[in-house]
C-alpha positions in Angstrom: 229.6 278.7 47.9 231.2 281.7 46.2 229.9 285.2 46.5 226.9 285.7 44.2 225.6 288.8 42.4 222.2 289.9 43.8 221.0 290.4 40.2 221.2 286.6 39.7 218.3 286.1 42.2 215.5 286.1 39.6 211.7 286.1 39.9 210.1 284.5 36.8 206.4 284.3 35.8 204.6 281.8 33.6 202.9 284.4 31.4 200.5 282.1 29.5 200.3 278.9 31.5 202.4 277.0 29.1 205.4 276.4 31.4 207.6 279.0 29.7 208.8 281.4 32.4 209.9 285.0 31.8 211.8 287.2 34.2 209.6 289.9 35.8 210.9 293.1 34.2 212.4 296.0 36.1 213.1 294.2 39.4 216.1 295.6 41.2 215.7 293.7 44.5 214.1 290.3 45.2 213.7 288.3 48.4 212.3 284.9 49.2 211.7 283.4 52.7 210.6 280.0 53.7 208.6 279.4 56.9 207.3 276.4 58.9 204.9 276.6 61.8 205.7 274.6 64.9 203.4 272.2 66.7 204.3 272.2 70.4 203.8 268.8 72.0 205.5 269.6 75.3 203.9 267.9 78.3 204.7 267.4 82.0 206.7 264.3 81.0 209.0 266.2 78.6 212.6 265.6 79.6 214.0 268.3 81.8 211.0 270.5 81.0 212.3 271.2 77.6 209.9 272.1 74.8 209.2 269.3 72.3 208.1 269.9 68.7 206.2 267.5 66.4 208.4 267.2 63.3 206.7 267.7 59.9 203.3 268.7 61.4 203.3 272.5 60.9 202.1 274.5 57.9 204.9 275.4 55.4 204.8 278.6 53.4 207.0 280.8 51.3 206.9 284.5 50.7 208.4 286.5 47.9 208.9 290.2 47.7 210.5 292.4 45.0 210.9 296.0 44.2 212.0 297.8 41.0 211.2 300.3 38.3 208.1 300.4 36.2 209.0 299.2 32.7 205.6 298.9 31.1 206.6 295.4 29.8 204.4 292.3 29.4 205.3 291.1 32.9 204.1 294.4 34.5 200.8 294.1 32.7 200.4 290.5 33.6 201.2 291.0 37.2 198.5 293.7 37.5 196.0 291.3 35.8 196.9 288.5 38.1 196.3 290.7 41.2 193.0 292.2 40.1 191.7 288.9 38.8 192.8 287.0 41.9 194.7 284.4 39.9 197.2 282.0 41.4 199.7 281.2 38.5 203.1 279.5 38.7 206.2 281.5 39.4 209.9 280.4 39.6 212.6 281.8 41.8 216.1 281.2 40.7 218.5 281.2 43.7 222.1 281.3 42.5 224.2 278.2 43.4 221.3 276.9 45.4 218.3 275.9 43.2 215.0 276.7 41.5 211.8 277.0 43.5 208.6 276.7 41.5 204.9 276.7 42.3 201.7 278.6 42.6 201.8 282.0 44.3 199.2 284.7 44.9 200.2 288.4 44.5 199.1 289.8 47.8 200.2 293.4 47.3 201.4 295.8 44.6 202.5 299.3 45.5 203.5 302.0 43.1 205.5 305.1 44.0 207.3 308.0 42.4 208.6 311.4 42.9 208.5 314.4 40.5 212.3 314.1 39.7 212.7 310.3 39.7 211.5 307.1 38.1 208.3 305.3 38.9 208.9 302.4 41.2 206.9 299.4 42.4 206.9 296.8 45.2 205.2 293.4 44.9 204.5 290.7 47.6 203.6 287.1 46.9 202.5 284.3 49.1 202.7 280.6 48.3 199.4 279.0 47.4 200.2 275.3 47.3 203.1 272.8 47.3 206.4 274.1 45.9 209.0 272.1 44.1 212.7 272.5 44.5 215.5 271.5 42.1 219.1 272.0 43.2 221.5 273.7 40.8 
């Protein structure tokens, strides 16, 4: 895999529920992490006393975070509405030369900040809220 530009890691939001995704405006940095809990099945009979894990049994989850500048675009307004209404819409994450992750996410935090001589910024955190699909690029 060749070196990729960070700006190519995109967070997209289905604004209207019609399956048409729009890039969340103003993001400068985006991050996605995948997690799987382990289920320990180690017993006195485990070979050499080594821990044993039960494959495929743990809860899987994904977390997305992003930060950027306030653009007062449709996506900013929609993100605020999603948070305050407790909605769980579909998002897409485009990971360059890897694939597209899509599924329902809940916005778990939105933070706004700014200084008197700088731009208004925001940070947003999302947590997966169901099964995710993955399509390789």
